[in-house]
N, CA, C and O of each residue as an XYZ file, in Angstrom:
448
protein
N      88.171     70.215     62.152
C      89.509     70.285     61.605
C      89.439     70.765     60.164
O      88.689     70.218     59.356
N      90.208     71.770     59.852
C      90.248     72.314     58.510
C      91.455     71.746     57.775
O      92.579     71.771     58.275
N      91.198     71.243     56.598
C      92.284     70.705     55.769
C      92.449     71.635     54.574
O      91.512     71.838     53.802
N      93.605     72.178     54.432
C      93.866     73.039     53.288
C      94.408     72.186     52.150
O      95.421     71.504     52.301
N      93.734     72.230     51.024
C      94.175     71.401     49.903
C      94.732     72.220     48.745
O      95.464     71.687     47.912
N      94.399     73.502     48.680
C      94.932     74.296     47.579
C      96.451     74.305     47.588
O      97.083     74.332     46.532
N      97.046     74.280     48.794
C      98.498     74.315     48.861
C      99.123     73.039     48.301
O     100.318     73.021     48.005
N      98.356     71.996     48.154
C      98.879     70.773     47.550
C      98.865     70.858     46.025
O      99.558     70.100     45.347
N      98.076     71.780     45.495
C      97.922     71.894     44.045
C      98.568     73.145     43.462
O      98.997     73.135     42.309
N      98.643     74.206     44.231
C      99.148     75.483     43.736
C     100.402     75.854     44.504
O     100.452     75.747     45.730
N     101.417     76.293     43.765
C     102.647     76.731     44.420
C     103.218     77.939     43.691
O     102.979     78.150     42.502
N     103.972     78.715     44.437
C     104.706     79.857     43.887
C     106.172     79.631     44.233
O     106.528     79.432     45.395
N     107.010     79.664     43.212
C     108.429     79.444     43.428
C     109.197     80.532     42.698
O     109.057     80.703     41.487
N     110.009     81.265     43.447
C     110.816     82.300     42.833
C     111.693     81.677     41.753
O     112.330     80.648     41.974
N     111.716     82.307     40.595
C     112.554     81.811     39.509
C     111.851     80.842     38.570
O     112.401     80.485     37.528
N     110.653     80.414     38.921
C     109.876     79.541     38.037
C     108.595     80.280     37.677
O     107.832     80.680     38.556
N     108.367     80.457     36.395
C     107.184     81.163     35.886
C     107.064     82.549     36.523
O     105.969     82.991     36.873
N     108.191     83.217     36.667
C     108.246     84.560     37.267
C     107.646     84.608     38.664
O     107.178     85.661     39.098
N     107.652     83.497     39.367
C     107.116     83.451     40.719
C     105.601     83.477     40.797
O     105.027     83.587     41.881
N     104.947     83.374     39.629
C     103.480     83.388     39.596
C     102.940     82.076     40.154
O     103.604     81.043     40.073
N     101.724     82.118     40.727
C     101.114     80.873     41.201
C     100.901     79.921     40.030
O     100.450     80.317     38.955
N     101.236     78.661     40.267
C     101.164     77.683     39.184
C     100.759     76.332     39.747
O     100.773     76.115     40.959
N     100.398     75.429     38.844
C     100.067     74.068     39.237
C     101.347     73.418     39.773
O     102.383     73.446     39.109
N     101.274     72.840     40.959
C     102.442     72.213     41.583
C     103.046     71.163     40.652
O     102.349     70.290     40.134
N     104.352     71.272     40.454
C     105.055     70.314     39.611
C     104.980     70.611     38.129
O     105.491     69.839     37.318
N     104.350     71.718     37.759
C     104.199     72.107     36.349
C     104.591     73.574     36.191
O     104.712     74.304     37.175
N     104.783     73.986     34.972
C     105.031     75.397     34.678
C     103.733     76.084     34.228
O     103.758     77.239     33.802
N     102.645     75.402     34.321
C     101.344     75.954     33.936
C     100.846     76.839     35.066
O     100.645     76.374     36.188
N     100.648     78.127     34.763
C     100.256     79.079     35.793
C      98.734     79.125     35.960
O      97.971     78.711     35.088
N      98.339     79.640     37.105
C      96.915     79.885     37.359
C      96.385     80.819     36.281
O      95.253     80.672     35.819
N      97.210     81.778     35.888
C      96.823     82.713     34.837
C      96.519     81.977     33.532
O      95.546     82.305     32.852
N      97.337     80.990     33.177
C      97.073     80.189     31.974
C      95.708     79.522     32.067
O      94.912     79.579     31.129
N      95.446     78.888     33.206
C      94.171     78.188     33.404
C      93.012     79.166     33.274
O      92.009     78.862     32.628
N      93.148     80.342     33.889
C      92.088     81.353     33.842
C      91.806     81.788     32.407
O      90.647     81.914     32.011
N      92.848     82.015     31.638
C      92.683     82.437     30.238
C      92.003     81.333     29.434
O      91.053     81.591     28.696
N      92.488     80.113     29.577
C      91.907     79.002     28.816
C      90.438     78.800     29.166
O      89.612     78.536     28.292
N      90.123     78.923     30.437
C      88.757     78.656     30.887
C      87.825     79.839     30.623
O      86.787     79.679     29.981
N      88.187     81.015     31.112
C      87.288     82.171     31.034
C      87.291     82.855     29.680
O      86.243     83.308     29.220
N      88.427     82.938     29.044
C      88.512     83.721     27.812
C      88.453     82.876     26.547
O      88.000     83.344     25.503
N      88.911     81.631     26.643
C      88.863     80.751     25.473
C      87.741     79.726     25.565
O      87.482     78.997     24.609
N      87.081     79.672     26.707
C      85.908     78.807     26.853
C      86.198     77.324     26.995
O      85.307     76.504     26.773
N      87.418     76.959     27.360
C      87.731     75.540     27.552
C      87.123     75.070     28.873
O      87.135     75.800     29.864
N      86.604     73.874     28.880
C      86.067     73.308     30.118
C      87.218     72.790     30.977
O      88.337     72.605     30.498
N      86.923     72.563     32.243
C      87.935     72.005     33.142
C      88.412     70.644     32.626
O      89.604     70.341     32.680
N      87.487     69.830     32.130
C      87.858     68.520     31.570
C      88.802     68.665     30.376
O      89.785     67.934     30.262
N      88.497     69.612     29.490
C      89.356     69.828     28.318
C      90.761     70.255     28.730
O      91.753     69.758     28.198
N      90.834     71.185     29.686
C      92.138     71.650     30.152
C      92.919     70.504     30.780
O      94.102     70.318     30.495
N      92.251     69.738     31.637
C      92.920     68.617     32.317
C      93.466     67.609     31.311
O      94.615     67.181     31.420
N      92.656     67.234     30.341
C      93.120     66.216     29.388
C      94.150     66.770     28.414
O      95.083     66.060     28.040
N      94.002     68.019     27.998
C      94.936     68.630     27.054
C      96.329     68.808     27.656
O      97.331     68.670     26.954
N      96.395     69.110     28.943
C      97.672     69.438     29.568
C      98.105     68.416     30.622
O      98.988     68.693     31.434
N      97.487     67.246     30.605
C      97.850     66.148     31.494
C      97.841     66.580     32.969
O      98.799     66.355     33.708
N      96.724     67.208     33.368
C      96.516     67.647     34.747
C      95.356     66.859     35.333
O      94.592     66.226     34.604
N      95.229     66.900     36.643
C      94.045     66.320     37.260
C      92.955     67.374     37.303
O      93.234     68.572     37.252
N      91.719     66.925     37.397
C      90.625     67.885     37.548
C      90.807     68.700     38.830
O      90.478     69.885     38.870
N      91.334     68.058     39.873
C      91.587     68.776     41.124
C      92.580     69.914     40.897
O      92.418     70.995     41.463
N      93.612     69.684     40.071
C      94.577     70.745     39.747
C      93.874     71.923     39.083
O      94.087     73.077     39.455
N      93.042     71.619     38.104
C      92.361     72.667     37.348
C      91.397     73.432     38.253
O      91.377     74.663     38.241
N      90.607     72.712     39.030
C      89.659     73.386     39.912
C      90.368     74.163     41.013
O      89.878     75.214     41.428
N      91.497     73.683     41.494
C      92.275     74.428     42.483
C      92.787     75.732     41.867
O      92.763     76.781     42.510
N      93.248     75.655     40.624
C      93.719     76.857     39.928
C      92.580     77.848     39.738
O      92.757     79.052     39.924
N      91.412     77.339     39.370
C      90.259     78.231     39.200
C      89.841     78.847     40.532
O      89.499     80.028     40.585
N      89.865     78.068     41.594
C      89.533     78.601     42.924
C      90.538     79.684     43.309
O      90.159     80.743     43.809
N      91.807     79.414     43.076
C      92.842     80.405     43.379
C      92.605     81.667     42.555
O      92.705     82.779     43.073
N      92.294     81.495     41.279
C      92.024     82.637     40.406
C      90.861     83.470     40.943
O      90.971     84.694     41.022
N      89.769     82.841     41.307
C      88.617     83.598     41.778
C      88.897     84.272     43.120
O      88.302     85.307     43.421
N      89.784     83.708     43.922
C      90.183     84.347     45.181
C      91.124     85.528     44.954
O      91.230     86.408     45.808
N      91.812     85.553     43.803
C      92.814     86.588     43.497
C      92.557     87.214     42.127
O      93.492     87.593     41.422
N      91.300     87.315     41.766
C      90.922     87.706     40.414
C      91.466     89.069     39.980
O      91.994     89.197     38.875
N      91.346     90.076     40.828
C      91.793     91.420     40.457
C      93.279     91.413     40.116
O      93.692     91.940     39.083
N      94.063     90.820     40.980
C      95.513     90.760     40.793
C      95.894     89.990     39.517
O      96.758     90.433     38.761
N      95.261     88.862     39.285
C      95.601     88.049     38.108
C      95.105     88.710     36.831
O      95.797     88.681     35.813
N      93.906     89.311     36.868
C      93.410     90.034     35.686
C      94.331     91.204     35.338
O      94.554     91.484     34.160
N      94.865     91.886     36.345
C      95.812     92.974     36.093
C      97.079     92.432     35.429
O      97.638     93.077     34.542
N      97.527     91.271     35.848
C      98.698     90.652     35.247
C      98.432     90.279     33.784
O      99.293     90.446     32.920
N      97.227     89.774     33.526
C      96.850     89.433     32.146
C      96.851     90.692     31.286
O      97.397     90.696     30.183
N      96.239     91.761     31.793
C      96.174     93.036     31.046
C      97.580     93.588     30.797
O      97.872     94.078     29.706
N      98.448     93.508     31.808
C      99.817     93.998     31.653
C     100.555     93.203     30.580
O     101.305     93.768     29.785
N     100.341     91.904     30.562
C     100.964     91.066     29.540
C     100.473     91.402     28.144
O     101.254     91.418     27.193
N      99.186     91.667     28.020
C      98.625     92.050     26.723
C      99.162     93.408     26.269
O      99.468     93.598     25.092
N      99.274     94.350     27.208
C      99.813     95.671     26.875
C     101.276     95.563     26.447
O     101.706     96.232     25.508
N     102.038     94.713     27.145
C     103.436     94.505     26.792
C     103.560     93.911     25.389
O     104.390     94.353     24.594
N     102.736     92.911     25.091
C     102.771     92.272     23.763
C     102.403     93.278     22.675
O     103.013     93.288     21.607
N     101.419     94.112     22.940
C     101.011     95.122     21.956
C     102.119     96.142     21.738
O     102.360     96.564     20.607
N     102.796     96.541     22.811
C     103.912     97.482     22.681
C     105.028     96.867     21.837
O     105.628     97.555     21.011
N     105.306     95.592     22.035
C     106.315     94.918     21.210
C     105.896     94.872     19.749
O     106.715     95.074     18.853
N     104.603     94.601     19.515
C     104.116     94.579     18.127
C     104.282     95.942     17.460
O     104.611     96.026     16.277
N     104.054     97.001     18.222
C     104.204     98.347     17.671
C     105.668     98.678     17.384
O     105.978     99.315     16.378
N     106.554     98.249     18.259
C     107.984     98.506     18.098
C     108.612     97.671     16.997
O     109.482     98.141     16.265
N     108.159     96.421     16.888
C     108.766     95.489     15.956
C     107.692     94.892     15.060
O     107.212     93.786     15.311
N     107.317     95.616     14.026
C     106.262     95.100     13.154
C     106.664     93.779     12.493
O     107.848     93.498     12.302
N     105.682     92.998     12.159
C     105.893     91.699     11.547
C     106.581     91.837     10.191
O     106.143     92.608      9.337
N     107.652     91.088     10.005
C     108.353     91.105      8.723
C     107.486     90.480      7.627
O     107.518     90.913      6.475
N     106.727     89.476      7.994
C     105.832     88.838      7.021
C     104.783     89.841      6.545
O     104.546     89.986      5.346
N     104.154     90.534      7.510
C     103.136     91.539      7.155
C     103.752     92.626      6.279
O     103.127     93.064      5.314
N     104.965     93.065      6.598
C     105.636     94.099      5.811
C     105.889     93.605      4.382
O     105.662     94.344      3.424
N     106.354     92.367      4.235
C     106.610     91.826      2.891
C     105.317     91.686      2.092
O     105.291     91.951      0.891
N     104.247     91.271      2.763
C     102.961     91.169      2.075
C     102.476     92.539      1.611
O     101.925     92.676      0.519
N     102.684     93.543      2.446
C     102.305     94.911      2.058
C     103.116     95.364      0.860
O     102.582     95.988     -0.058
N     104.408     95.051      0.866
C     105.269     95.427     -0.251
C     104.830     94.736     -1.530
O     104.773     95.371     -2.583
N     104.521     93.454     -1.459
C     104.053     92.718     -2.639
C     102.740     93.286     -3.153
O     102.533     93.434     -4.357
N     101.866     93.599     -2.217
C     100.564     94.158     -2.597
C     100.752     95.516     -3.266
O     100.067     95.821     -4.243
N     101.662     96.328     -2.758
C     101.927     97.646     -3.327
C     102.535     97.518     -4.719
O     102.279     98.345     -5.594
N     103.350     96.470     -4.919
C     103.975     96.242     -6.223
C     103.029     95.578     -7.209
O     103.350     95.455     -8.391
N     101.882     95.155     -6.742
C     100.937     94.481     -7.612
C     101.215     93.014     -7.787
O     100.569     92.366     -8.611
N     102.171     92.454     -7.030
C     102.528     91.031     -7.154
C     101.468     90.112     -6.556
O     101.348     88.956     -6.962
N     100.725     90.603     -5.627
C      99.749     89.749     -4.963
C      98.456     90.524     -4.783
O      98.449     91.730     -4.536
N      97.394     89.809     -4.912
C      96.071     90.399     -4.721
C      95.638     90.128     -3.279
O      94.774     89.289     -3.022
N      96.253     90.852     -2.350
C      96.010     90.618     -0.933
C      95.358     91.828     -0.286
O      95.614     92.976     -0.652
N      94.543     91.545      0.643
C      93.950     92.604      1.457
C      94.435     92.399      2.871
O      94.163     91.367      3.483
N      95.151     93.373      3.392
C      95.666     93.285      4.747
C      94.844     94.183      5.653
O      94.494     95.309      5.298
N      94.556     93.675      6.793
C      93.766     94.450      7.761
C      94.646     95.032      8.804
O      94.164     95.718      9.706
């Protein structure tokens, strides 16, 4: 007898988190878990305690991610490209003011 347990931990609901797979009962997406774990180096224990999840939730999300890695990585890349496009369209007002102050000699700042 095969017991499927991922469906108890991961759900997709239209209208919640853009329909992305997420931890059941939470708005935390599998994509969030993947980023925290793979790209930020957080352990499963750290993620579980930081976001009040069970270890089973975190490991189910990671299992789902590894089963759908290409699709989720593409979503991550698309989100990063979208954020970069917004940054290009709408430059930071703080950065602009700092540049203006630096140009006026008011501040000894180096902006990268």
